[in-house]
C-alpha positions in Angstrom: 1.9 31.3 0.6 -1.4 30.8 -1.2 0.4 29.5 -4.2 2.1 26.8 -2.2 -1.2 25.8 -0.6 -2.8 25.6 -4.0 0.0 23.3 -5.3 -0.3 21.1 -2.2 -4.1 20.8 -2.5 -3.7 19.8 -6.2 -1.1 17.2 -5.2 -3.4 15.8 -2.6 -6.3 15.6 -5.0 -4.1 13.9 -7.7 -2.8 11.4 -5.1 -6.4 10.6 -4.0 -7.4 10.0 -7.6 -4.4 7.6 -8.2 -5.4 5.8 -4.9 -8.9 5.2 -6.2 -7.6 4.0 -9.6 -5.2 1.6 -7.9 -7.9 0.2 -5.6 -10.2 -0.3 -8.6 -7.5 -2.1 -10.5 -6.7 -4.4 -7.6 -10.3 -5.3 -6.8 -12.4 -5.2 -10.0 -10.2 -5.7 -13.1 -8.8 -8.7 -14.9 -5.3 -7.6 -13.7 -6.1 -8.4 -10.1 -4.7 -12.0 -10.2 -1.4 -10.7 -11.5 -1.4 -7.9 -8.9 -2.3 -10.3 -6.1 1.0 -12.0 -6.5 2.7 -8.9 -5.1 1.4 -9.8 -1.7 3.1 -13.2 -1.9 6.4 -11.6 -2.7 6.1 -9.2 0.2 5.1 -11.9 2.6 1.9 -10.2 3.7 -0.5 -13.0 3.1 1.3 -15.6 5.3 -0.5 -16.3 8.5 2.3 -17.9 10.5 4.2 -16.6 13.4 7.9 -16.3 13.2 10.1 -17.7 15.9 11.5 -15.2 18.3 14.4 -15.5 20.6 14.0 -13.7 23.9 17.1 -12.4 25.6 17.3 -11.0 29.0 20.0 -8.5 30.0 20.7 -8.6 33.7 
């Protein structure tokens, strides 16, 4: 069991390091304008509400 816990801890640390690298690349490098276009493709940056149709089941 200790072996599995050690492996999981290493995976968590590696994941955290990659998270910090990705955040640094998005915020502080010359690649950020190219990476910012991803938000447009995903539709995250749009601030408009979508039309919803409400239906009532009686």
